[in-house]
C-alpha positions in Angstrom: -16.1 8.2 -2.7 -13.6 8.9 -5.5 -14.0 7.7 -9.1 -11.1 5.3 -8.6 -12.8 3.5 -5.7 -16.1 3.3 -7.8 -14.1 1.7 -10.7 -12.5 -0.9 -8.4 -15.7 -1.7 -6.6 -17.5 -3.2 -9.6 -17.3 -7.0 -8.5 -16.5 -8.7 -5.3 -15.9 -11.9 -3.3 -14.7 -10.3 -0.1 -11.6 -12.3 0.6 -8.2 -10.7 1.0 -5.8 -11.6 -1.9 -2.2 -11.1 -2.8 -1.3 -7.5 -3.4 -2.0 -6.8 -7.1 1.6 -5.9 -8.2 4.5 -8.2 -8.9 6.6 -7.0 -5.9 3.6 -7.6 -3.7 3.3 -11.2 -5.0 6.9 -11.8 -4.6 6.8 -10.8 -0.9 3.3 -12.3 -0.2 1.7 -9.1 0.7 -2.1 -9.1 1.4 -4.4 -6.0 1.1 -6.6 -6.3 4.1 -8.5 -3.2 4.1 -8.9 0.0 2.1 -11.1 3.1 1.9 -10.8 6.5 0.7 -7.5 7.7 1.8 -6.6 4.6 3.9 -5.1 1.1 3.4 -3.8 -1.8 5.5 -1.3 -4.3 4.0 -0.1 -7.5 5.9 3.2 -9.3 5.5 4.5 -12.3 7.2 8.2 -11.8 8.0 10.6 -14.8 8.4 14.2 -15.8 7.9 13.8 -15.5 4.2 13.7 -11.8 4.5 16.6 -11.4 6.8 19.5 -9.1 6.3 23.2 -10.3 7.1 22.6 -9.4 10.9 19.5 -11.9 10.9 16.8 -9.3 11.4 14.3 -8.3 8.7 15.9 -6.3 5.9 15.0 -2.7 6.1 14.2 -2.6 2.3 11.4 -5.1 2.9 9.9 -2.8 5.6 10.2 0.0 3.0 8.4 -2.1 0.4 5.3 -2.9 2.6 5.1 0.7 3.8 5.4 2.0 0.2 2.7 -0.6 -1.0 0.3 0.5 1.7 1.1 4.2 1.2 0.7 4.0 -2.6 -2.7 2.2 -2.5 -3.9 4.6 0.1 -3.2 7.5 -2.1 -4.5 5.6 -5.1 -7.9 5.3 -3.5 -8.2 9.3 -3.5 -7.6 9.4 -7.3 -10.1 9.7 -10.1 -10.5 6.7 -12.6 -8.2 8.4 -15.1 -5.5 9.5 -12.8 -2.4 7.7 -11.6 0.5 8.6 -9.1 4.1 8.5 -8.7 6.2 8.7 -5.4 8.4 11.8 -5.3 10.0 11.0 -1.8 9.9 8.2 0.8 11.3 8.2 4.3 11.3 5.6 6.9 12.4 5.3 10.6 13.3 1.8 11.8 12.1 1.8 15.4 12.3 -2.0 16.5 14.1 -5.1 15.2 12.0 -7.9 13.6 12.9 -11.5 13.2 9.7 -13.4 12.6 6.4 -11.6 12.8 3.0 -10.8 11.2 3.3 -7.1 10.2 0.7 -4.7 9.3 1.5 -1.5 7.4 -1.4 1.1 8.2 -1.3 4.0 5.8 -3.4 7.0 5.8 -3.5 10.1 3.4 -2.7 13.2 5.5 -3.3 15.6 2.5 -4.4 14.9 -1.1 -3.8 18.2 -2.9 -4.6 18.8 -6.6 -0.9 17.9 -7.6 0.9 16.6 -4.5 -0.1 14.7 -1.6 1.4 13.4 1.7 0.9 10.0 3.1 2.0 8.4 6.5 2.3 4.8 7.5 2.8 2.8 10.8 4.2 -0.7 10.5 3.1 -2.6 13.5 3.7 -6.2 14.6 1.0 -8.6 15.8 1.2 -7.1 19.4 0.5 -3.6 17.9 4.0 -2.6 18.7 5.5 0.1 16.3 8.2 -1.4 14.2 8.6 1.5 11.7 7.1 4.8 10.7 7.2 5.9 7.1 6.1 8.9 5.1 5.7 9.5 1.4 5.2 12.5 -0.9 3.2 11.5 -4.0 2.3 13.4 -7.1 -1.0 13.0 -9.1 -0.7 12.2 -12.6 -3.2 13.2 -15.2 -3.6 13.0 -19.0 -0.5 12.0 -20.9 1.5 11.8 -17.7 -0.8 9.1 -16.4 -0.8 7.0 -19.6 0.9 3.7 -19.1 0.8 4.1 -15.3 -2.8 3.1 -14.5 -3.6 -0.3 -13.0 -4.5 -2.8 -15.7 -8.1 -4.0 -15.7 -7.2 -7.4 -14.4 -5.5 -5.8 -11.4 -8.3 -3.6 -10.9 -10.6 -6.6 -10.6 -8.4 -8.1 -8.0 -8.5 -4.8 -6.0 -12.2 -4.7 -6.4 -12.7 -8.0 -4.6 -10.5 -6.7 -1.8 -12.3 -3.4 -1.5 -15.9 -4.6 -1.7 -15.9 -6.1 1.9 -14.8 -2.6 3.2 -17.5 -0.7 1.3 
């Protein structure tokens, strides 16, 4: 288990909560599951998230996939490390109007400096809605300063992770 997982595992109540970042709170994301190199984020799509054509806006799909992939990669890092996204790609495979979506991210490779993460976004019937991938860079030392999760967010993540571990 990575040092970051040990850091976020210090307290618990086991209940999923809002995703611990402002954009996640705005969208109502829930972190359902996480373990070393994997994360699942849930999102309830409705008409508030529609594009001009009436279907779910592609940027929202990017947000939920990015949140899951970022957290999956975060779980592979040491306590004093952080990350940044170098590249993100997404394929939209099925239109969505109203649905409960889950972004299921998994780290494919976590190298010393660069990692690769994939994410499938599925609906409540497990139909593939979108597939995303991300290249992440691990930040250490001065590069990681100011980019780590604040302690109050780490506590929120801890409560979410404890039921998995």
